[in-house]
N, C-alpha and C positions, 0 to 999 in steps of 0.2 A: 543691361539689356531687356530683363523681366520688366522693368517697369516701361519702357517704351512700349512692347510688346501688351502689354496691357491698358495702356492708353489710348493705343490704337486700335485695341480689340473694344474697349469701350465705347471710342469714336464714332468705332463701326454701328454698331447695334442703339446707340443715341440717334443716328441719322435715319436708322430703320424704323424705331419707336415714334419720332417722330413727324412722317410719312404717314404712317394711320392715327397719329394722335389727332383730334380737334384745335380749330385755333386757338380756341381760348385757353388760359393757363392761371393756376391757382395752387397756390401750393397747400400743403396737408396740411399745417398750422393753420391756413384760411377757413378750409374746406371739411377737418377734420378725417380726413381719409388718409390712410395709411401712407399714401406717394406723393399725392395732391393729383393734378389735373395738368394735362398736355405739358408743353415744355416744362413747368416745374415739377413734372412727375419724373421725365427724361432726367434733369437735374439730379433728383435727389437719390435717383439708382446708378447717376454714375459716379455720384461723392459718396453714396452708400459702398460701391464696393472700391473705390479706392483708397476709403481709411482702412478698409478690412485689409485689406493687401500690404497696405504702410505699417499698420496694424499688428499683424503677423507675424513680421518681422523685425518687429519690435521699434519702427522707426517712427514713434511718436511725434518727431517733432513734425512731420510731412502728414501723418496720421490726422494731426487736428486740426488740419485747417478744412480738409473734407468734413471732418464729424462734426466742426462748429455747422457748417451748412446743412447737417443733416437734423441736430440738434435743433434748429433756429427753423427750420424750414418745412420739415417732416419728421414730428417728434411723436409719431402713432409707427414710425415704419420699424421699429427693430427694439427689444427691451435689451437686447445686449451690448446694443450701443449705449446704454446708459452704465451697464456693469465696465464695458470700455475706457467710457472717460472717465468713470472714478480712478481706474486702476491709472491712468493716462496723467492725471492729475497729481495723484499720489504722486508719481516718479517726478513729474514739474515741481513738488514741494521737495523732496529729498534733493535738487541739485540745484535750489534759488539760496541764495544767501539775504537777500533783501526783505526787510520783514513784512512791509508795504504789501511784496509782490506776491509772499507767502499769503499774505490775510486774505488777499484776493481770489490766489487758487481754491483755497479754503470754502470762501463764500460758494464760487463755483462748484464746488464739490458737495455743496449744502443743494444750492440751486438743481442738482442734477439727481439729486436724490427726490425733491418734490416734484419734478415736472415726470419723475418715473412713474410717481403713486397716480401722478395725476391722468395720465394716457394707460397705466398697467397695473393700478389698481395695489394689490400685495401689500399692504400698507400695513400691517405687523411685522411683516421679514423687515421691508426698509425703514421704515421707523428705528428696530432697533441697529438695523446697519446704520443709519443717519446719526443716532445718538454716541456708537459707539466710534464713529469718525471724530465725531464734533469731541468727545473727551479726549481721543488722541493725540487732537493737537492744537484744543483749546482746555488745559485740566487744570490750570492755573486759574484762569475766570471763573468768576463766581457767577456769572448772570450765564455762560454757557452751560455750568453745570446742573444749573436750572432747567434752563431751558432743554439739553438732552435727558436729564432726569424724567421729566414732560415728555418727552416720547417717547422713554423706555417703562414707562409705566403705561401710556396708551397702547404700545406693542403687546405687554405682557395681559392686559385688557382682554385685549381683542382673540389673542391667540393663545391661552395660556398652556395646553397641553402641547403647542410648540417650539412654547418658550427655549431658546438655548441656553445652557449650563451659564455661558459669559455672557449673556443679557442680563439674567439673575444677580450674579456677581453685578456687575457695574450700577444695577440699580439698586442695591443696598448699600454699595460707593457711594453712590450720588445721594442717598439719602443722606446718609450719617455726616456727611460734609455740609450736608445744609443744613439738619438737624446743630452742626456744632456752631453752623456760620448762623444761628437764629433766624433761617428764612423759614423752616419748617419746627413745630413741636414735637416734644418726645412722643408721644401718642402717634403721632402721624409715622415715625420711623418705625414704631413697635407695629403698627399695624402695616408698614411695608415687608417688616420681616418677616410677619403672620404670611403675607402672600406670597413670598419668594418662598419661606420653610414647606407650606403646603404641595407646590409645585414641584418641590425638590422631594419631597417625600413619597407625593405619588406617582413621579419617575422610577423611583428606587424599589417602587412596592412593583411595578410590571416588570422591571429589570433589575433586581437586586446589588447583579454585578456591574454596574455602568460606573465604570468609575470615574468620567467626566464628572457625574450629577452626584458623585459619593466624594469628590475632592471640593466638590458648593456649596456640597452642604457641611460639611468639615470647615472650609473658607469661612460660609455664612456663621454657623453657631460659634465660632472663634473670634470673628469680626466685632459681633455683636454683644457679646458678652466682654472684649477685652476693652470694646470703649466704656465698658461701665453705663451703656445705655439698660438694658435690665436690669436694672437696681430693685431690688423690694418697692422702692417709693412710687416707682416708676411704674411698676408691676400694680401695684395698689391703684392708684393713679387711675392706671388705664381701665383694670378689670373692676374696681367696684363700683360704677356707674353702667356697667353692660350686664352683673354678676344674675340679677333678677330678672331679666326677661330672658335669660338663657340659661338660668340651673336645669332648664329639663332637658340641655340639646347635650347630649353625652359627647360627641364631638367636641363641644367647647368647655365641658368642664376635661377631660380627659388634658386638650392643649393646655388649655389653664394649670393646671396641677403639673404637669411636663415643666411648665418653663419657670413655675415655681421653684420645682424642685430643681434643675437644671442651673439654675441660679442663686442657688445656697439661699432660699428664700422659704425654706420646710418649717420656720417658724413663724410664719406668717399668720395672722388671723383669716383673713382672706384665704390660705392653704389649704385650715385646715377647713373652713368653712364648706370649698368645695371638693375635698376628699370626703367631708361626713353626707356631703348631698350627691356626690356621686355613686357610695353605697347604697343611700336608700333610696336612687334610683336603679341603678345595678348590681343587685347584690354579689358578682362575678368573681372569680379567684383573681381577676386582674385588678378590681376597686377596692377587694380584701386587703393587694397587696401595697395599694397606695394608700389606702389607712394605716397600717403598718409601718411603714416609712413615718408617717408622721408623728406616731407616735412611738418610735425611735426617737425622731428628732424632739420629742417633748422628755425623752428617756423615762416614758412613761411603761420600762418594759413587759410586764403583764398584760397588758391590753396590744403592745407589739406582738407577743407570743400569740395571743390568741389568733391575731388577725392573721400574719402569716400561716397557721395552722388550717386556717379556712382556706387562703388561698392554696395550702398544698394538697389541699381536700378536694379542689373543686377541678375542674377538666383543662388544667394546664399542661403546654407541651411537654417533653421532658427537661428540653432547657430551661424553661421555665421554672418548676418543679426546682432544679438544680440552683437555679438564684435564691428561690425562697430559700431552702432549707440552708444554703451557705449562710446567709445573713443571717437566718434563726440560729445557726451555730455561732457566728459571731454574735451574740447578745445569751448567749449561756455562756462565750468566756468571758463575757465583762460583768455578769451573774456570779464568774468566779465557778461552774460548774466543769470542769472539765469532762468529765464521763459523758454527760448531755451533749459537751459538744463535739466530742469524739462520734456518737450516734449519729448527731446533725452531721456532718460535714461525711461521715461512710453514706449516708442516704444523698447529699448532693451531689458526690462522687459518682453514684450509680447511676443518675440522671448526664449528669453533663459531665465523662471521663478525662476531658479536655480543658478542666479549671484547674491550671498552676496553683495558683492562688490559695483552691482549696487544699490542695497537699499539704501549702505550707502551713494550714490553720490547724489541719490535721497532726503533722508532725510536731508543733506549738504542744499542742494542746495532750498526745503522749508524754510529752516531760512536763508538762503541768498537772500531770493525773499519775506523776511516779510516786510522789506519797501512799499511793496506794497499795504500794507493790510491794513492803516490805521494808530489811536492811537494805544498808548502804550497796553493799552489791546489784542487788535485786532493782531500786530505783535505778541507778547506772544503767543497766539492760533497756528504760526508757531510750535513753538516748541510741541504741543498737536499731530502735522501733522507728525513731524520726528521723534518721537517718535513712531510711526505705523510703521516708515519703518525701524528703527532701532528693534524692535521685529522682524519684516520680515525678516530682515538680520539675524539676530540669528537664527532661525529657517528652512529656507532656505540651508544656509550653516554654519558648524559650525567652519568652518575656521576664520569667521571673527568674530565670537561671541564675541571675546576680545573686538574689536572695537567696535561695537553696544555695549556691556555693559559699555565700558566708556563712550562712547557718553550720553547714558541716564543716569548716574550718573552726569556726566555735567552738562549737559543741566536740568536736570531738578528745577535745583535752578534759570531756565530762566520761570517756568509759571506763568500766572495768581496766586495773593493771594487769600485766601479763601474770604475777603470781597470783591473784584472786583468782583468773582465772582456773590456772592449771591447780587449785585447791581444790577445783570444783570440775576435776577432769574436763576441763573446756578450751580448745584447741581455736587458733584462728581460723575464720573461716566456718565453723561449725553451726548445726542447726539451731536454736534457740528457743525456745515457748514463753513470750513476755505476757506472763498471766495480768489481772486484774483486770478492767475498764479496756486497755487495750487489746489484749488476746489474742496475738499475732504472734507468728514464727518470725521470725529474724536470724542474724547473721552475726557472730559472734566476732565480737572488734575488740583489738587491745590499746589501751592509751599507750601512746610513741614519746 
């Protein structure tokens, strides 16, 4: 009944229009107008209404007949018509078994996107959607991947600020696939990775809690590293010819250094060259920190310490200072100076109390400093103080809970026994000052 009434209403409307229209007819496709002229404009409006009514009720088989008329005769009449067309053909694909028919439907979807851009522009958005559907249906066809890669690159180039996270992920997937198939070289894939990373980082800088772009960053980084494309040799091949022309560009140097470091290439000559150039160009806490890490990689701990201290004395934020102190404390541990390690780790925790790993390090340093405490009993009290830090580590940072629990279980056997405590008039739970460079009150615990 609804369809009959709709058709009747449309017929009456069409006759009314016909009486008012000039005798000449011309389709919108012919004259570039929205609906066309004369009888053709009436036909366009009638089919536009018909397809929409059928489409609204998910009757795509009937809707497509009128839709095709609108698509062919008055393509400028409605942008939603293209969105609806893609939706209908996707439904047809999901219900079809014949691969030849399916391929025809896919080609039609691609044509719909082309026609939409021709009449309504919005090229960046539409190219991204076209590429997404091309990869959805022809992800195993190398020629289609190459075609989609071109669409994605153009979409990103046209409007990088509006590039969606999914588009950037697909772009990197396509780039890596084409590199593995020897269609593009590794420099191009590294370029593509830099392009995607810059856009993602810019989005996260504006909205640090954007989960979609954070997931995109994690995926893109893990993907490119997992594929082994950012090898030290590849980075050298990419950066060596670019370095001289960009050595005064701070963004270039920072990104270069970060890529080398994150790729495990911090012993490379180019990494060293870039770090030294950055510090010479901009001697602030960040460049001092990068140089410190460089010397750690070279196991030159004297120079590493020097630049960590320069970084600490700069205008870094507390969290950054916490990182600098923590890494400096690790150097002093390597140098077997537990008291200095305790000093620096305490500073790290003052600046960043959430660093569970720093509490673990502090507990370990307490134990390693126990030889400064006197007799066997006093040395064993270091394990009490260390236990406090392992508990704090577990409470501050659940990610280190397993490590902290293992330390607590392993070292409980090193506590003084109950007899030794009794002779010193100490009871379980009493407060006790552990001296030396630990110099902290702790709780008496006995070996079970």
